[in-house]
Steps between C-alpha positions, in 0.01 A plus 500: 500500500372595158142594439316531174323823412282493191264737324134436570317806368576852382287811517529741205718800570307824515795725421858452392595861563506456876819367653363245746181325392312300760365190329293343780393548858557154654793462738450195721540131453318216671694175513358159594742301715433161666705230666427169663591579861259599773484860382411548136638818350256578220361787297139587447348460156506870426368684197736461205559873480678496835756259358588724207765717656740770392249613238474230235778278630388184680734350759537121496657268755752236385473156660797382704680829449304784659524514876332728753592567863224477762488634856246445778478612861361164622522233226769239559737280303384183680167359620346555845682828556837341436795630304554872458289799403454540125763759406602531135388145425545397138198398290544392137262531206359162397337614177534742211268794444352806663373268777702223657505254785799551729677227697650551843464405866293700748274407796256689720663616820189475716131438455232770458747788500586778259807430287657782298668421168744699285668399176722633223660401168775415407616291794838587652665240724590601853329597824407859420224654706168570330569866566838481321452289188787566255404675177690668216444636150813519279573818309657292221241277333536270198245410231589230247353673194237754399145426618617225738348504849668190643733708719216668690429193715845508659448866597149456640425508875164408655366549852189322625230701670533417876233247596351391833341152514335330797624144535246214522390360835646160410832562329573128468194429292441820301757647269355846448611749238703819475413708193782735401471786254829637361570861400775637276765723656646666190403674174562408136586738216463399136710716269374504140775639281510593131782635288787363296814303578561265790380516859714341772372655822238730654545708813265691731620771738289692754569697817356218713600141581441258213719207605690383808764233558378393844246560769214344691126522530249433777253254346270524803390847390148542370445493129518861374217660307481422128816618328658636820854379572596276787724645771856366507679434827820600322645557155875503439705564189221710355515617140304765313590329173399157364627351173363208298755350261403278208718190464408497130477859368181598320470663159266797529214560256264790433234341723512534879332169576763304305762549771412467868742508791388425856623631832397443863528800733423598855165684533578869541380855444761702305488872567658586167504374141640156423798446276481207257822388336559256217824355368602307190806347666436521875777759534397820322164647597239735355219649706149639488306659784155372594243616751443265793148371572299759692473278807830320450570134423250285687557155642381209289439712192658489155570828318568537129767745385515587130838618372609638164873428485531766231394777740822524696514788748865443592770235515777427747870563442789382715780750547868429554441523875270198475193705592178482300344823374206608287624544143342847467409808700176489693232627264707448183346321204825342387865433572717795399645475149709813557582727792248754364224248418189691609292181509731367770488802732201385705358684801644772723444434871533733793698312765287276719176527300292216359363465148204734550511702175747768610781314320348554155668791322163657415365487858369823654705680763413632845684751720347357818730268694348174622459391860437137402692229311246468216398850386348405166583564134664844525871562451565710811716811452750609766750772423445797727606382845617204708439217488540444127279197526147418385405392853493686830600376744747286311479121516830311474328162520360497145630261231686286755503148358260289298228547763584864559233766494432630147731249327408569135671190358321182389446224755834348601697809393608813684699822467877422509715624786784745444751220563340290226540787253865539602557127451364531148716803417810304600429250220450763227763616256299736277203629699147387572365454148793280400429270795257208492244727670482729193430809713377791284572865571144605573577830671280607793188690595574808704343571839467872426239480224462133398663555161691211342868580449680281247868586529663171396517388861354189661387521863377196693368495856628267769308418818783623719431810711776763525428813706233769523298492175757292314524134400769328298466451127701377203619772263607416144656752263633362174728207588557600864289408800498555875265498798427815695242669721577851373325677216145363529259503790218255563255730324680459167373234261762239408498167319449167679655165412382210720714217635375156598478463874789322674456644846250355746330801651 
């Protein structure tokens, strides 16, 4: 069930500095379908602009290959009210192009009565109800080579706007017509990437659903407003990460438009920044952070993402435990070249706080404890009385998992648990810096006055709560390391190293 998608027109880009650039405003597609039985399924001769969908990509039917499924509450499979109700009846494209005749068998159920019609693409065999049409969007997608869009057709899903038609008074003599207009379910992203070396794969990660391995949709629902997503009856095997792999790797150039990679995603509204990864071999990944569109990814729209592969914010490393970590401390400009590499120290977080400015070593301090989870850019001092925490009352629910409140890590990453730190220690022979994680000894920022103390120690928060004002952390001194909850309270500023999420929370 392949479908061709070809360029028809392109609007000039207004800005390349923005992450997601909306190229056009048209989202719907009108398809002309006819067949020789007593009910003709046909499309109206609509304005050409309505056929140019997904913002400069035109969708074309392929004769003899593309099939749609049609439902009706009264139409029948045989004449004179005979046969069965039309339920997921297959109709096949008879021509090539953005409009096509469709062949199939369908009769009026009764004269002078309202018949409701629903349809979708691509056709799936079986007797599924119109309210439970199977649909999926794989998280692993494949593109043959750079700039190729041939794979998009296999990922596309269309739903016809529900239509009510009154049958003719004489159904034996008059065929009548049913004009169906199809609407796209998903969103397309075009990554434009410049740099040097090879490109094998591109990845997008958000804190919302981008792909799903199974599910169903009610195609009897009304067409949503322009750009608004359809409502799914169910989605299973959901993923916040989608990857497009190039069968033939691309060689990057200094021009973004030379290398384009396409991805189809579920319409969504991320509540945090997006993480875009790129890989030269499909195994090792480098990442940059991009802002999501203000109103999220809209249905039937194509967004352009410009990437400079030379502006890497961090890469992934796999430890001896098999877990994937960021290759540097959160806030660090580079991987540590030595245990005392100041450029690898990064930020100093009070336990449970987000990236709000307090973590910067030059941030101002405040002696007023906070009663909320997001107190602003001040490093909050706490040294005179219990609790030795920046928040009162204390909140043990912060930093718990990838979706946990105040998780400061990039999308798809989280603060490691105490057990995960202990698992890492058990694989080390000469301390944290000698490990694949290259953990520097960044010291800490004290809760008493906010001063940075650099004493050749490395101190890394875990998400695991201990007791009172304490949480567990990793302590590194020279070549030794252990986890403990003693010594620092939650008001102290320690380093953070993020781990890729493995726990469904």
